Residue, then its C-alpha position, 0 to 999 in steps of 0.5 A: m499500500q505504500r506505493l499508493t502514496v507516490c501516486l496520491i501526490s500527482l492526483a487532485m482531490t475529488l470534488g466530493g472531498l472538496a465539498a466535504h471539507v466545508a463541514g467535515d470536522a465530525k468526519a475528520e475526528q471520526l477518521l482519526a478515532q478510526a486510525r487510533a483504533a486500528l493502531g492500538g486504541d485510544s487508551n494506548f495512545a493516551s498513555v503515550q507522552g514521550l518516545t525515543a526513536t533510534g536508527t539510521y538515515q540517508r540524505e541527499v544533499g546536492d550531488r552528495q549522499l550522506n548517511g549516519e545514525v539518528t535519534i529523535d527524543f520527543q516529549l509532550p507538549d513542547k520538547m523534541l530533539r533530533t541528534e544525528s552523527m555521520r562520518p563523511m570522511g576519515d576518522a572524523t564524526i560530525e554530530m548535529l542537534q536541532g529541536i525545541n524545548g518550550d520557547q527555546i530553539l536547540r541547535n548545535s554542531r561539533t566534530i569529533g576526532g577530525g579536528p575543527n576544520m570541517m563542519v556540516r550545518i543546518a542553515p537557519p532561516g534568514g531575514a530580520d525575523g530569522e530566529a523567530q521563523a526558526l522557532r515557528n519551523q521547530r514547532a511546526d516540525m514537532a506538530r507534524f511528528a505528533l500528528a504522523l506518529l501519535l495522531t494527536s496534537s499538543t497544547a503547545m501547537p493545538l490543531e483543528y481538523a477538517d475532512g479533506g475528502e478522498a484521494v484515488a489511485d489505481d491501486g487503492k484509496a485514502d481518506v484525507v484529513d486536513a490539519r490547521g494550527p497557529g502560525g499558518f500551520a497546514a498539513r494533510l494526512f492520508l490514511d489508507q482506507k483499508t487499514h486506516r494507517p497513516l501513509m503520508l503527511a503532505y505539507r508546504g514548507a521551506a526546503p531543507r538547507m544543509m551546507m558543508r564547508t571547512q572552517r579556519g582555526d580562528g573561525p566561529p565556534p561550532g554552534a555559531a550561526m552561518p553569516p546571512e550573506e552565505l545562506p541561499p534564500p529559502q525556497i517554499v516547496d511541497i514536501q511529503l513525509f511517507l510512513d511505512d514498516y509499522k510495528n507494535v511497540d507496547g500495544v501501539l503500532l508505530p511506523h519504523r521507516l520515514s521517507r521525505s520527498v521535496d517537490g517529488k524528489p527523494n530527499e531523506e529516509m530514516t529507518f528506526k531500529t528501536i522505538r521506546i515509549n515514555p522512556p525516562f529522560k534525563a534532566d538535561a535531555f532536551s538541550a543543545k549540549 
């Protein structure tokens, strides 16, 4: 059924779906409840307040393919941290952290074992309100993660839902739930009509920007932001997050493979080896240290 989602991107919504969007709140809640029931039930989902997902990733950056290890720590209502490590060359290990803790942006990078001359950075938004936009982006990422994996929203980013109609492809159909929230947040969740499992989350957003460069010994510290003149302008694009390989974790079915496409082109794939529900996070777990 995963291949269905590739077709859904290029297909317009049915006219019936567009009409249903006007008064579809009750239908949307019904579809989400149906999905939660299929994935483990409301009581099991309600007990999930946090999780840690650990695995590997592959990412396309220009003509390079980067790969490494990834850990995502998530805690409702307002904490999320993604930690990546990679070895692009030699013995050097580059570790990057990005996320959010309440109103604090978490962002840092460091090189281990390879000297200070190599850096990989996730470029922050540019412009006069770059930091404010970065905070909005991290909140949106957290909201999308909560919606795609746990079919919920949080008090930090409350969402409203509406019926988005039906998407049709040659090999199946999907129900669509539209989600909207503060700061212009908007996303579309595609649910397999047969299994009720989330297949894809589609949204418009800034294209991921990652830059690799060397650094002089007297250059800025690893956690410093890149000078604005070095950043290309952000591009707003269509992004699709595909969910697959569902496995039971403490009574809840969770996707263990997440694939991202940007403007229809594969961009990133994460494969989780383990997912732990409600792990005992340390006091400093959500920091950029």
